[in-house]
C-alpha positions in Angstrom: -0.4 -0.1 -0.2 0.9 3.0 -1.0 1.5 7.0 1.5 -0.8 8.3 -0.4 -3.5 5.0 0.0 -2.7 4.9 4.0 -3.2 8.7 4.6 -6.5 7.8 2.2 -7.9 5.4 4.7 -6.9 7.2 7.6 -8.7 10.2 6.6 -11.7 7.9 6.3 -11.1 5.9 10.2 -10.7 9.2 11.3 -14.4 10.2 10.0 -16.2 7.2 10.9 -15.3 7.9 14.9 -16.2 10.9 13.6 -19.3 10.2 13.2 -20.0 8.5 16.6 -20.7 11.1 19.6 -18.7 10.7 22.1 -20.3 9.3 25.4 -21.3 10.2 28.5 -22.3 9.0 32.3 -25.9 9.7 32.7 -26.6 10.7 36.5 -29.5 12.0 37.9 -30.5 15.9 37.0 -29.4 18.5 40.0 -33.8 18.6 39.9 -34.1 15.6 41.0 -36.4 14.4 38.6 -34.7 13.9 35.8 -31.7 12.8 33.5 -28.5 14.5 32.0 -25.0 13.9 30.3 -22.2 14.6 32.8 -20.7 16.8 32.5 -22.2 19.0 29.4 -25.3 18.5 31.4 -27.6 18.1 28.4 -30.7 16.3 28.5 -31.0 13.0 28.6 -34.0 11.4 27.8 -34.4 7.1 28.0 -35.7 5.5 25.0 -35.4 2.4 23.5 -36.3 -1.4 24.0 -36.1 -4.1 26.2 -33.8 -7.2 24.0 -33.7 -9.8 24.7 -32.4 -11.9 22.4 -33.7 -12.3 18.8 -36.6 -14.2 17.5 -37.9 -15.7 20.8 -34.0 -17.3 21.7 -32.2 -15.0 25.5 -29.2 -13.1 24.4 -26.8 -15.7 25.4 -28.3 -18.6 23.0 -26.2 -17.3 20.7 -23.7 -14.9 21.6 -21.4 -17.4 21.6 -21.8 -18.6 17.6 -23.6 -16.0 16.0 -22.0 -12.6 17.2 -22.9 -10.8 13.8 -26.9 -11.3 14.7 -26.3 -9.1 17.8 -24.8 -6.8 16.1 -26.9 -6.3 13.8 -29.8 -6.1 15.9 -28.3 -3.2 18.1 -27.4 -1.4 14.9 -30.9 -1.6 13.6 -32.3 -0.4 17.5 -30.4 2.4 17.1 -31.4 3.6 13.8 -35.5 3.1 14.8 -34.2 5.7 17.1 -33.3 4.0 20.1 -30.8 5.4 22.7 -30.7 2.1 25.4 -30.9 -1.4 25.1 -31.9 -3.2 28.4 -30.6 -6.2 27.9 -31.2 -9.2 30.4 -28.3 -11.4 32.1 -29.4 -15.3 33.1 -28.2 -15.8 36.1 -27.1 -19.5 36.0 -25.0 -18.3 32.9 -23.1 -16.4 34.5 -22.3 -18.6 38.0 -20.6 -21.3 37.8 -20.9 -21.8 41.6 -22.4 -19.6 43.9 -19.0 -17.8 44.7 -17.9 -18.2 41.2 -18.7 -16.4 38.1 -17.9 -17.6 34.6 -15.4 -16.0 32.7 -16.9 -16.8 29.0 -19.7 -14.7 30.0 -18.7 -12.3 31.2 -16.0 -11.5 28.5 -18.6 -11.7 26.7 -20.7 -9.0 28.7 -17.2 -7.0 28.1 -17.8 -7.5 24.1 -21.4 -6.4 24.4 -20.1 -3.2 26.5 -18.2 -2.6 23.6 -20.4 -3.1 20.9 -23.1 -0.2 22.6 -20.6 2.2 22.9 -19.2 1.5 19.4 -23.4 2.2 18.7 -24.0 4.8 20.6 -26.5 2.7 22.3 -26.9 2.5 26.8 -26.8 -0.6 28.6 -29.6 -0.7 31.0 -28.4 -4.0 32.2 -31.0 -5.7 34.1 -28.8 -8.6 36.4 -30.1 -12.1 38.1 -32.7 -13.2 35.3 -33.8 -17.1 35.9 -36.6 -17.0 32.5 -35.6 -20.6 31.6 -36.9 -22.5 34.5 -34.8 -25.5 33.3 -31.4 -23.6 32.6 -31.9 -22.3 36.6 -28.5 -24.0 38.2 -30.2 -26.6 40.7 -28.0 -25.9 43.5 -29.1 -21.9 43.3 -32.6 -23.0 43.8 -30.9 -25.1 47.1 -29.6 -22.0 48.8 -31.3 -20.3 51.5 -32.7 -17.0 51.2 -28.8 -15.7 53.2 -27.3 -17.7 51.3 -28.7 -16.9 47.9 -28.3 -13.2 48.6 -24.8 -13.9 48.6 -24.8 -15.7 45.1 -27.2 -12.4 43.6 -24.5 -10.0 45.5 -21.5 -12.2 43.9 -23.0 -12.0 40.1 -23.2 -8.7 40.8 -19.4 -7.5 42.3 -18.5 -9.3 38.5 -20.8 -7.7 36.2 -19.9 -4.1 38.7 -16.7 -4.8 37.7 -16.4 -5.5 34.2 -19.1 -2.5 33.6 -17.9 0.0 36.0 -14.8 2.1 33.7 -18.1 2.2 30.2 -19.8 5.4 30.1 -22.3 3.2 27.9 -23.7 1.8 31.3 -27.3 3.8 32.1 -28.3 1.9 35.4 -28.1 -1.4 36.6 -31.5 -2.8 37.4 -30.5 -5.8 40.0 -33.6 -8.1 39.5 -37.0 -7.9 37.3 -39.9 -7.9 38.4 -38.9 -9.0 42.4 -41.0 -10.1 44.6 -41.3 -9.3 48.3 -44.1 -11.8 49.7 -45.3 -10.5 52.4 -45.9 -14.2 54.5 -44.3 -17.1 54.4 -43.5 -19.7 50.7 -42.6 -22.8 50.7 -40.0 -24.8 50.8 -38.7 -23.8 46.8 -41.6 -21.5 45.7 -38.3 -18.8 43.8 -40.9 -18.4 41.0 -44.4 -17.3 40.2 -44.8 -20.2 38.2 -47.1 -19.2 35.5 -45.0 -19.1 32.0 -45.3 -17.3 29.2 -44.2 -19.9 26.8 -41.3 -21.3 28.3 -40.0 -18.1 30.3 -41.3 -17.3 33.9 -39.9 -13.1 34.7 -40.7 -13.2 38.4 -38.7 -13.9 41.6 -39.4 -14.1 44.9 -36.6 -12.5 47.1 -37.6 -14.3 50.5 -39.4 -17.5 50.8 -40.2 -16.0 54.3 -40.4 -13.0 56.1 -40.0 -13.5 59.5 -40.4 -10.5 61.2 -39.9 -7.8 58.9 -42.5 -5.9 56.5 -42.0 -7.3 53.0 -41.1 -3.6 52.2 -38.3 -3.7 54.8 -37.0 -7.1 52.9 -36.9 -5.4 49.8 -34.9 -2.4 51.2 -32.6 -4.8 52.4 -32.4 -7.0 49.7 -31.4 -3.8 47.4 -29.4 -2.2 49.7 -27.6 -5.6 49.9 -27.2 -6.2 45.9 -26.3 -2.0 45.5 -23.2 -2.5 48.7 -22.5 -4.9 46.0 -21.8 -2.9 43.3 -20.6 -0.2 44.4 -17.3 -2.1 45.4 -16.5 -1.8 42.1 -19.0 1.3 40.5 -19.3 4.4 42.1 -20.7 6.5 39.9 -23.3 4.0 38.0 -27.0 4.4 38.6 -28.7 1.9 40.4 -32.6 0.6 40.3 -35.0 -2.3 40.0 -37.7 -3.4 37.9 -41.0 -3.4 39.5 -44.4 -3.7 39.0 -48.2 -2.8 41.0 -48.2 -6.4 43.3 -44.3 -6.6 44.1 -43.9 -5.5 47.4 -41.6 -3.5 46.9 -43.9 0.0 47.9 -42.3 3.1 45.9 -42.0 5.4 48.6 -40.4 3.0 51.0 -37.8 1.6 48.0 -37.2 5.1 46.5 -34.4 6.3 49.1 -31.9 3.1 48.8 -32.5 3.1 44.7 -31.6 6.2 42.1 -34.6 6.1 40.4 -37.6 3.9 39.9 -38.1 2.2 37.6 -42.3 0.7 36.5 -43.8 -2.4 33.8 -46.7 -1.3 32.7 -49.2 -2.6 29.7 -52.1 -0.7 29.2 -55.0 -2.2 29.1 -57.9 -1.6 26.5 -60.8 1.1 28.1 -58.6 0.7 31.1 -55.8 4.2 30.4 -57.1 5.7 33.8 -55.3 3.3 35.6 -53.0 2.6 34.0 -51.9 5.8 34.7 -53.0 5.6 38.1 -50.1 3.1 38.6 -47.8 5.3 37.2 -48.6 8.1 39.5 -48.5 5.6 42.6 -44.1 5.5 41.4 -43.7 10.1 41.3 -42.6 9.8 45.1 -39.7 12.4 44.0 -36.8 10.3 41.9 -37.2 10.0 37.9 -39.5 7.3 36.9 -38.7 5.2 33.6 -41.7 2.7 32.1 -39.5 -0.2 31.9 -41.6 -1.9 30.3 -44.6 -1.7 27.5 -45.8 -2.7 24.6 -49.7 -2.7 22.9 -50.0 -6.0 23.7 -53.7 -5.4 25.3 -53.7 -2.3 24.2 -54.3 -0.8 20.3 -51.6 1.4 19.1 -54.1 4.5 19.3 -54.6 4.0 23.3 -50.8 3.5 23.8 -49.5 6.5 22.1 -52.3 8.3 24.3 -50.8 6.9 27.5 -47.7 6.9 26.5 -48.4 10.7 25.9 -49.8 11.7 29.4 -47.3 9.1 30.7 -44.8 12.8 30.7 -46.1 14.0 33.2 -44.4 11.8 35.7 -42.3 9.5 33.7 -38.6 10.7 31.4 -37.9 7.6 30.1 -39.3 4.3 28.2 -39.2 0.7 26.5 -40.8 -1.0 24.8 -39.8 -4.2 23.2 -37.5 -5.5 19.8 -36.7 -8.5 19.0 -34.8 -8.8 15.8 -37.2 -8.2 13.4 -37.2 -4.6 11.2 -39.7 -3.0 10.5 -39.4 -3.3 6.6 -39.2 -6.6 7.4 -42.4 -6.8 8.9 -43.7 -4.1 6.6 -43.4 -6.8 3.4 -44.8 -9.5 5.2 -48.1 -6.9 5.8 -47.5 -6.5 1.9 -47.8 -9.9 1.6 -50.6 -10.4 3.6 -48.2 -13.3 5.5 -48.1 -11.1 8.8 -49.8 -13.2 11.7 -50.9 -12.0 14.1 -48.1 -11.8 17.0 -46.1 -9.7 13.8 -49.2 -7.8 13.2 -48.2 -6.4 17.2 -44.7 -6.1 16.5 -45.4 -4.0 13.4 -47.9 -1.1 15.0 -44.8 -1.5 18.4 -41.9 -0.2 15.9 -44.3 2.2 14.1 -45.0 4.1 17.1 -41.7 4.0 18.2 -40.5 5.4 15.0 -44.0 7.9 14.6 -42.5 9.1 18.7 -38.9 8.7 18.3 -38.2 13.4 18.0 -41.3 13.5 21.0 -40.3 11.7 23.8 -36.5 12.6 23.2 -36.7 15.8 23.3 
């Protein structure tokens, strides 16, 4: 390669790098109700997708053998207008024993964080997932509550140590939809038992609250796992993905979190109930609607809810399954689109439409 060619290549590489804005860490604004980029102070509105995986698979199912799909999906989400992607890390893939993280999984996480930086997407890193019951290690469910919490803390220590230095980390979400039960549960009853397909998205953090209230147990659990993260990362935000009947009463747990995350799927004809649920989380901290989708309502109703929710929420995440809007549009034109695919198409069309409004 001659000198002129080398110079041209260097210019092209510099130009490509210049097209990716420098990512700034995200912090809670001085108002306590919003997010800002630091040090610039520019407002930040989380707007993006949950990315459990591609086409119904969990990301750990294919990120070793089909990394190209992960890269393509991240680029597609970015092209749609997303600035945040929520990833869901499966406990059984990241922990080989209560005190032994899986090094290969942690390396892939580092690779994913690097991809987020390259793509300009922030990550909502959700951990401790046990979504596919058959993949949960037998040893994990044999632990008592104290041992289980210790293993969970070790998971978060390992994850935070790998993520701490990256500006692409928006937050750590301690667990998806944990439940703090008000009364004693049967031995081994750590999960809801209600499967959505092959997945169970709900876990209990305790089987017996003893003399403590469900709120006291929830706060102690949050503080235990947050302390594990803070051993390695004292900067990035901490939250937990909640739903109304979790036992994590917003006013009780808010002081232990940087912001509140709520999962709301509006029901057709009952948008008032969805707004009332959202208002319950407006307790003086930023609120992110971390999951939503036109699952039980029309796209028009979800649009109405999202626009109205801006009074209380400052961030919103839907879902992405690996198919682009163009692919769904092609199925629609051929009259070959299924009902679930039509819902995905409706969501992506709405997401694209609302991007300029929800991110300003």
